[in-house]
N, C-alpha and C positions, 0 to 999 in steps of 0.2 A: 533505214539506210537510204542514201540518195539514189534515186532512180530517174530514168528519162521521163517517166510519167509525171513526176512532181517537180521537174526542173523549172526554174523561173527565169525570166529575161535577164540579160547582162546588167541592166541598170537597176536591178532590185537590190534590196538590203539583205538578201538571204545570207545568213552566216555560213561560212565554209563553202561558198559557191565556187566551183573550179572551172566555170565556163570561160573565164578569162586567163586560164593557165597558158603559158607559152609552150608551143610545140615545134619540134624540128624532127627531120628524118635524116638518118645517116645511112650510107651504104656500108658494106662489109669492111671497107678500109678506113672508115671514120670520116668520110667526106660528107659535107652537108649537101643533101640533095632536095631538102624541103624546109621551108622557113615561113612561119605564119606571121600575120600582122601582130598578134599578141606577143610573139618573140621579138619583133621589131620594137614594140612599145616597152618591153621589159629591159632590153639591152641597148636600144638606140640604133642598132645596125640595120640598114635596109637590106632587102633580100639580095640585091646585086653585089653587096660587099661580102656576103658570107657563102652564097651558093657556089658549089663546086670547089670549095676551099676546105682544108682540114678543120674539124671542129676544135682541135687542140689550140688553135690560134685564139679562140675565145676565152681561154682560161686566164685567170688573173695572176696565178702563181706559175712562174716558168717551170718549176720542178714537178708540176702536176702531170707532165707528159708520161712519166713513168707510172704514175697512178692510173692514168687513163688506159695504159696498156694492160695493167693488172685488172682494171675494171672490165675491159673488153674480154679478157680471158675468163673472168668470173661470169660475165653475161653469157658467154657461149656454153659454159658448164651448167649454169643455173637458169638459163632463159630469162635473165633480167637482173636488175640491180637498182637499189634506191639508196640515196644518201645525200650528204651536203657537199656542195661544190661552190667554189669562189670563181665567178665569171667577171670579165672585164667589160664595163660599159663603154660605149662609143666615145663618151667624154673623158674617159680615163679612170673613173672611179671603179672601185671593186664592189660587186654585188654578190651577196651570199644567197645561193639558190638551193631550194629543196628540189632534188631531181629524182625522177623515176625513169629508168631505161627498160624498154620492153622489146623482146625479139619479135621480128616480123618476117614473113616470106612473101615475095611478090608473085605475080602470075607466072613468071618464068622460073620460079623456084630459087631465086637469088635471095641471099640473106640481107635483111634490112633491120634497122633499129629505130624505134620510135622513142623520142625523148620528150618528157613532160616536165616543165619547170615552173616553180612559183617562188616568189620572194619568201625566204625562210621566216618561220614564226619563231621569234626568239623568246626564251623564258629564262629567269635567273638560273645561273648554273650552266648555261650552254644552250645551243640551238638544237631544236628537234624539228624536222620538217613535217608539214602537215600530212604529206603522203605516207610518211613512216608512222606518224602518231595515230592516224585513224584506225589501223588494225589493232594496235595495242589497246586503245580506248574501247574498241568494240568488244574485246574479250576481257576487259578489266573486271575484277571481282566485285566492284560496286556499281550501282546503277547510275547511268549518266544519260542526259537528254539535252537537246538543243531546240530552242523555240525561237520563232521570229518575233517581231515587235507586236504582232497581233496575238501573241501567245498561242500560236499553232505549232504543233510538233513538226520539226524538220528532220531530226535525227535522234535515234535512241540506240543504246548499245544492247548487247545480248542479254544482260541481266534484266533490264526493264522489258525487253521483248518477250522474255519467258513469263513475265507477270501478266502482261497484256499484249496480245499479238500485234505485229507491226501494222497490219491493215486496219486495226482499230485505233491507231494513234496518229500516223502521219497525215498531216494536213488538217487535223482536228484540234480544236481548242481544249484547254485543260478541263473546262466545265463539261465537255462532251465525253471525256475519257475517265476521269477519276470520280470516286464517290462524292456526294454533294459537300459534306463538311470538309473533306480533304481538299476538294477542288477550290472551295471558297478561301481556305487558308493559303493554298499555293498561289491563287490568283492575287491575293492581297500582298503576299511577299514579293512576287515577281513584278507587280506594278510599282511597288516601292523601289525596287532596284532600277527599273526603267526610268522612274522620275528623278531619283536622287543619284544614281550611279554607285551607291554604297551597297556592298554585298550584305546579304543576310546569312548569318552563320548558325549552323547547328540548331535548326528548328526541329524539335522532337514531336512526334505524333504517333498515335496508335492507329493501326488499320487492320481490318480482317484480311486473312489470306484468301486468295481466290480459289484455292483448292478446297478449303473448309471455312465457310463464313463464320463458324462459331469460334475459330481459332484466331487470336489476335497476335500481331507482331508489332514491335516498336522500331521506328526508323528515325534517323536524323538526316535532315536535308539542308544543304547549303546552296544559295542562289547567287549567281555572278552575272554581270553584264558583259556583252560582247560589243567591241567597237572596231570600226574599220580603220585603215591607216590615217584617215582624216579626222578621227575622233568622234565619228557619228556612232550612236548606239544602233546596232543592227540586230540585236536579239538578246536572248537570255540562255544561259546554260546552268543546269543544276546537277548536283550529284546526291544520291541517296545511299545511306549506309544502314544496314540492318544491325541495330544495337540491342536486339532483344536480350541476348545473353548478358551484355553489360548492364542493361536496365534491370534484368532479373537479379543480377548480383548486387546492384545498388539497392534494389528493393529489399533483398534479403538482409543486407547489412542495416538498412534503415529499420526493418522490422525487428532485428535483434536489438538495436539501440532503443527502439520504442518499448520493447519487452523489458529491457533492463530497467527502464524508468517506471513502467507501470506495474509489472508483476512483483508482488511482495511489498506493496505500499502499506499493508497492514499486517498484523500478526494474527490474522483470522484465517483459518484453514479454508473454509468455503469461499471467502472473499478472494483468496489467492487463486483458487481453482477457477472462479469466475473471471478473474483478470486474464488468465491464460486463454480462456475461450474468447474473451473480448478482443484481445490483441491479435488473435489468429484469423478473425473474420473481419473484412473480406480478403485481406492480402494473401492468405495461404489456403483457405478453404471456404466453402459455402455454408458448412454446418459443422460445428465442433461441440463435442460433449466431453466433460471431465468427470470420471467416476472414481471415487475414493473408497477405500475400505472403511467400514463403519467404525472400526477400532481407531483408525487414524483420525477421523473426524472428532472422536471423543478424546483424543490426546494420548491414547495408550501407545505403548512401545510396540512397533510392528515386529513380527517374527522375521528374522533374516531368511533370505532365500526366496524361492518361488511360492506363489499362493496356491496351495493345494486344497482340495475339498470344496466346500460351498460357503465360504465366509460371506457375510452380507456386504454388498457393494452399493453405495448410494450415489445418486446423481448430485454432484457438488457444483457444477457449473455447466452452462450451455449457451451457445450463441448461434445466430443464423443471419443470413442476408435477408431473410424474410421476417417481418415483424411478428413477434410472439412465438418464434420457434415452432411453427406448425408441424415440422418434421418429427418433433420429439413426442413420444407417448408418455414420458415421465417428467414430472415437475422436479425442481431442485429440492433435495431432501428425501425424495422417495427412493425405495429400494429398486435396483435394476435387476430384472430377471436375466439369467444367462443360461444359454444352452451349452453343453460341453463343446460343441463344434464351432461356436461363435468366435470371431476374431478376438473379442474381449477376453473370453475365458482362456483361449490359447495364448494370448499375449501375457496374461497374468501368470500362467503356468510356465511358459517358456522364457519369460523375461527378455523378450526381444521384439523389435518392431515387425509388424505384419502388414503387408500391403497387397491389395488386390487392384492392380493397375486398371483393369477393365472389369467392372462389376456387372455381372449378368444376373438379374433377378430370377431368370428362368432356370439357371443351372447351378448356382451357388447353393450348396446344401444348407448352410446356416441361414440362408435367406428363405428358402422354400419351407423350412421347418416352421416358420411363423408367417402365415398369410398376411397379417396386418403389416409386418415389416416389408414383405415383398411389395405390397400395394403402395406403401410410402415411397419405396425406392423407384417404382415406376411413375408415381404421381409427380415426384419432385425431380425426376430425371437424374438420379444419382448415377455417376459413371465410374467413380474411383473411391476407394476407402483405404485409410491408413490408420493403424492403431499402434501407439507408442506407449511403453510402460513408464510409469513414474518411479524411478529408482533413486534411493538416497541411503548412503551409509550401508550398502549391502542389503537393504530391505526394500520390498515392493510396497508402494503406497497406493497404487491404483493405476489407471491407464487413461490416456486421452485419445479420442477417436476423431479423425479428420475426414470429412466427406466432401467430394467435389462433384459438380455437375459439368455440363459442357462449357460453362463460362471460363473455367481455368484449365480444362483439359485434364488428362490423367496425371497422377503423381510421378515425377521423374526423380532421378537420383539426387539432384540438388534440393528438390522439395523435401525429400525424406531426411536428408542431413539437416536441413533447416528446422523441420519439425522436431527432430531428436534434440537439437540444440535448445530450442524453446522449452521443450518438456523437461530437459535436464536442469535448466535454470529454474523452472517453476517447481520442480521436485525439491530442490534445495530450500526454496522459500516455503513450500508446503511443510517440509519436515521441521523447519525453524518454527513455523506457526504451530505445528503439532506439539513440539516441545514446550513452546510458550503456553499453549492451552493446558498441557499437563501441569506445568508449574503454577499457572494461574488457578487451575482447579484445585491443586493441592493447597495453595495459599488461601483460597476462599473457604475450603473445607476446614483448614486450621483456624481461620478467622471466625468462621461460623461456630466452631466448637469452643473457641476461647471467649466469645462474647456471651453475655447472659441470655438464657433462653426464656426464663419466666422471671419477671420483675414483680416484687411485692413491696409495697410501702408500709405494710402493717396498718396501724391505727394513726400513723403520722401523715401519710400522703397517699393520694391516688396517682398512679404513674402510667405512662404510655411512652413507647419509644419507636423510632424509625431509623433504619440504617440502609444506606445505599452504597455498595462497593463502587470503586472508581472504574469507569469504563475507559481505560487508557492503556496503551502498550506497556507502561511501566508496572501494571498490575494493581492489585488492591493495596490500600494504605494501612495505616496503623491506628485508625480512630477507634475509640472504645468509650463505653459508658457503663454505669453500674448504679445500682441502688442497694445499699448495704444496711441491714438492720443493726442498730446499736443498742446499748443498754439504756434503761430508763425510757423505753418507747420511742427513742430518737431514731433518726434515719440519716444516712449519709448519701448525698447525691454527687456522682462523679462523672466527669467527661474529660477525655484526653485525646491527644493526637501525637502519634510518633512521626518524626520527620522521616520521609522516604516512602518507598512503595515496595511491594513484592513480599516474598515469603519471609524475608528478614524482618521487615516492619511488622508483619503479623505475629511473628514469634516474639519480638520485643514487646509488642502490645500485650501479649499474654503474660509475659513476665511482670510488666508494670501493673497490670490489673491484679495479678496475684499478690504483688507486693502491697498495693493499696488496700486490698482486703485484709491482709495480715496486719498492717499498721492500723487499720480502722478498728480491728478487734482489740487493739491496745487502748482504745478510747483516747487517742491523741487528738489534741485540738488541730484545726485545719492548717495553721501555719507551721506547727511542729511536724505534722505528717508530711507536708510538702518538703520540709527541710530534710527529713529522713529519706524521702523519695529522691530528692536531688542528689544525695550522697550515693544512692544506688545507681542512678543514671551516670554519674561521674565514673563510677567503677566500671560500668558497661562500656563507656566510651574508651577508657584506658585499656580495657581488655581487648577491644577490637583493634585499637591502634597497635598494641603490642603484637597481636597475632599477624597483622599485615606487615609490620616492620620486620618480623622474624621470617617472612616469606612462607607462611604456613601453607599456601597453595590450596586453601580450603574455600570452595565456592560459597559456603554459607556465610563467610565474613567478607565476601568480595565487595559488598556495598556497605561502606562504613556507616555505623550508627552515629548520628550527630546530635541527638537530643529529642526532647518531647515537650509538649505543653500540657497543662492539667488545670482543672478547676475542681475544687473540693468544697462542698457545702454540707453543714450539719444542721438539721432542723429538729427542734424540740417541740412536740405538740402540746406539752404542758405549759411552757412559758410562751409559746408561739414565737420564739426567737430563732433566727437563722444566722449562723456564723459561717463565713466563707472566706476563702483565700484562693488566689490564682497564681499560676506560674507561667506567665507569658500567654495565657489563653484569653480568648475573647470573653468579655463580661456576660453574665446571664441577663436575661430579660425577665422583669417582674411585672406581672399584670395584676392590678388590684381587682377586687370584686366588681367595681363599677366600670371596668374596661380600660382604665388608664395604663399605659405601657411606659416602663422606665428601665433604663440601663444604669444600675447603681454605679456610683463612683468608687470602684473597687481597684486599689493599687494593683498594677499589672504584674509586678514581680518578674524576675528573669526566667526564661525557659529552663526547664530541668536539664541539668548537665553542665551549667556554667559555674554554679557555686559562687556567684558574685555578690548578691545582695540578699538580705533576709526577706522573708515573705510576711506581708502585713495582713492581718485578718480584719474583717469588718463584720459587725453584728447588727442585724436588722430585726425589727419586730414586724411580723407579717400578720395581716388580718386573716381570719379563717376564710378559706375559699380563694386565697391568692394563688396565682399560677406562676410557677418557676419554669423558665425555658432555658435549658442548657443545650449547646450545639457546638459543632466544629466549623472551621472556616470553609470546608467544602460545601456547606449549605448556603452560605451567603456570598462567597467570592466566586467569580467567574471571569473568563478572559474578556468578556464583552461588557463587564460592569465593574464599577468601583465598589469597595467594601461599604462605603456609606450608603450607596444605593441598595445594597443587600440588606443592611440593617434597617433602612427605611421600609423596605418591603416586608421584612420580618415583623416590624412593629405594626404595620397595617394589618397583616394577616392575623396576628395575635389579638388585635383589638376587637376582632369580630368574635366575641365570646360565645361559646355554645355550651350546652349541657354536657357534652361528651368530649373527652380529650381526643378521641379518634377524629372527630370532625374538625377540631382546631388544628391538629397536626396535619390532616389532609389539606386544609387550606394553606398552611405554611408550605408544604411540599409543592402544591400546585403553583403557588406564587413564586417560589424560588428555584425550583428545579424544572426548567422548561425543556430540558433534554438530558441525555445521559451525563452524569457529573464527571468532570475530569479528575476530581479528587474525591476521596471518601467523604460522605456526608452523614452526620449523625445528629439526631434530635431527641432530646429527653424532656418530656413535659411532666411536671409534678404539681398537683393541686393540693394545697395544705389543708389539714384538719386540725382540730384542737380537742384536747381532753378537758371536759368540764369538771366541776366540783364533785359530781356524782361518781367520777371515775378516779379521783385522786384524794388521798387523805394524808395529812402531814401534821407531826407533833414535834415541838421543841422539848428536849429533855435535859434536865440538869445532870451534871457529871457526878452522880451519886449512885452507889450500888443498889440502894433501896428502890431506885426508879425502875429496875429491871422488871419487877412484878407489875408495876403500873403499865409499862410498855406492852407486856403480854396481854394485859386486860384491854388496853386500847385497840390493839390489833385484833383480838378476838371479837370485840364488839363490832368493829368495822366489817370483818368477814361475815359475821352474822347478818349485818345489814345488807351486804351484797349477796347473801344467799350462798356463801361458799363454806358452809359448815364442814364439808369433806376435807378442806385444807386447814381446818382450825388447829389441829394438833401439830402438824409439821410447821405451820407458820409461827405458832407460839414458840416452838423450839428454836426456829431460825432467828426470830426477834430476840429471844433471850440470849443466844450465843453472840449475835452481832453487837447488841447493846453492851453486853458484859465486856467484850473485847475493846470496844471504844472507850469504856470507862477505865479499864485497866491500862491500856497501852497507848491511849491518845489523850488529847486535851479537848475541852469543851469549846464551843457549845456542840451538843449532839442533837441531830434531827433524825426522826424516823418518818419514812414516807412509804405509803402503799399505793400502787397504781394497778388498776384493773383494766385489762384489755384482753387480747387473745391469751395472754399469760398473766399470772399474778406476780408483780414485781415488788420486791421488798428492798428498800434502800436505807442504810444508816450512814450518815455523814458526820464527820468530826473535823477538827482542825489539825490533826496529825498528818505527817507526810510519810510515815513508815507503812509499808504494805504488809498485810498479814501473810503468813506462809503456811501452806498446807504441809503437815508432816504426820508420820505414823508414830504414835506414842507407844512406848514399851509397856509391857504388862505391869511394871513396877512404878510407872509414872502416874502421878495423881491427876494430871491435866494433859492438854495438848490434843485432845480428840474432838474439840468443838468444830473446827472448820472441816475436819474429815467427815463428821456427821452431816454438816450442812451440805457438803458436796454430794453426799449420798442421797439427800432428800430433795435436791433441786436438779433441774435439767442443765443449768449452767450458772456460774457465779463469777464474779470478778471485781476488779478495783479500777476506778477511774479518778484522776486527779482534777481538782478544781483550783481556782485562784486562791481559795482560803483553806484548802486541805484536800481531803479525799472522800470518796464514797465507796462503801462496800455494798454490792448489790447481788441479788439472787433472782432467779426466775423459776416459777413453778407452773407446770402445765395445768390449765383450767379444764375441768371436765367439759366435753362438748355441749352438754345441755345447759351449762352455766356460762359458757363463753358469750361475750357481747358481740 
């Protein structure tokens, strides 16, 4: 406030200096009995023109006499009056004055009136005199201060006086009063206003309170210049508004917006829990932990209602303002011990937020139960704790614990509501991630069960395989591979890829793999097998389309199946020839024994499910020890590289030949899968073998019934040479029946072939196209029992067609001691 002690001379630039105010003294009748030089300068009337004359003569508006009388009556009742009055200057113009009238009593006890007047300070919207304005500004709810051009405090109102006492402000510069950083910022802003005359609006800053240095408030300051009637800058005034609540509301809204963008970025349960902790520190708490039920982390369906008993709770996310979360005694993934009285246990049981506004390590029972916990609370100066349950669809998933130290102060009602909103959003994301985890786990289990577990190439090939499920939100894909034993010691190599991801793709993959195995057992050539498989896929596509168009509402058909690709190859170790065809799949890689890598020019064919073009087979002769590499596009394609780059890397990795397929496959995986694949990746390696003359015997027979005996003799002699005398009787019987049927029901030429490997294979080929049929002969029938007897003596038998006719084949189990 302005005092006599800090008043400055009249010629100073002090803002709001009232030393030059005009003064007059009136008697009880309103006659002027005193007139100052300041009054003469203000209205131009010398003292002799106004003394002993009525003061009403100085009014500019004639009707104001009545107002003067009312004012006089008001002054007597209230001991004074202040307001705006229009006075007449000596030169005839009107001057609006801010007037304050004060009652006096002279030595004789007579009533007198002191009148103080200044030119009115006009503002937009009307005039308010300075003498009226000062009391209102002094008690205004926002802080205000006036400084001179040396940036020394001249006047402050009550709000700022309560923050810093008046005796510590008046006459002192900003740098002597305010904290260093705050003073530097204020000094720069105010000097800018003095230099440019432009105000500085809404400068926001944070400052500790003087009552508690650990508590911070947020303020907004605006700075304005002061000018005298001649336009000279005579000072600065500023006002300060406490915007802590507004700033907190904006911060909470920004935190919610940030949480909406960051929480739930993946469908991973623990990652989502960590995102909740990350987004809450440091805006809401100094230390945050998120603990989830172990069953939730594994993707299991939580039990509705409160968590009773002692289920396992695991730390799923934590964050701290201190590096490394030194406050936590548990790492992410570890089980969290819980005492019955702890806020975490009570929160899970009661399904509501629990808060300890003032945390006392010496008196809180759940703290004193654990000396280590009490020590942490003291060491890290924890002052307040809030535990909020994660609830979704009526089930309890876990709880989030928020801890504060002095930095943020205790949790208030707004903080609790904000924490509950954050946790509620995170709970939905955690539950979505849990449900995805459950579905992905089910899809992977299904996929794992539908894929082959043990691959065996028999005497045809050595095989090894690798499979990597997709690490993507869409889930596992529908890639598959297989090695199928065929008749005649041959083997089928298959690799395929179902379009799409998830449990639907895995289920479709299982259906296609089963279909391929079934069709392979029919000994169909590769192109015909793919044509049959194409028909099956077309039926699946139509089936899904019909279900969706009918509004089936079944989630299992929500993702439409659109097709698949497949590569099917058949390798014969006797002829060392490989016949293959593909339906939109990538071509195989063939590595010769000397290490040369080639991708054969194999017609691509349309993907399965289009039914547009026929599939074209290609037959190649492979040297013994050649390497076949069948793979899916997830192995060579990636978002950061073109398919040609992937094929080049595959070629380079395969060219480094090694004695073991596992080493070769490891090199391929290392070269191509530098990170988790975005699509399923499958690799099947097969190294070819060949059956030499000591394992195969073949005879061309004339179409003459007399040759049956010769055929038995040839077969018996070969079995004796192989040391398989135990199979002599059954083999002669089988040869006799098959050769006899070929002579009777087919056309020549006839060929008998025996193959010795893990099983003894007997084949009889002819030029006929009709397949033999197994039937049960009646007791009165003279024939018809031959194939029935053959089926009883062999472990399996069948028919396969060739370009010139058909082959009837059988397999017999070779005793272990005689197996090669």
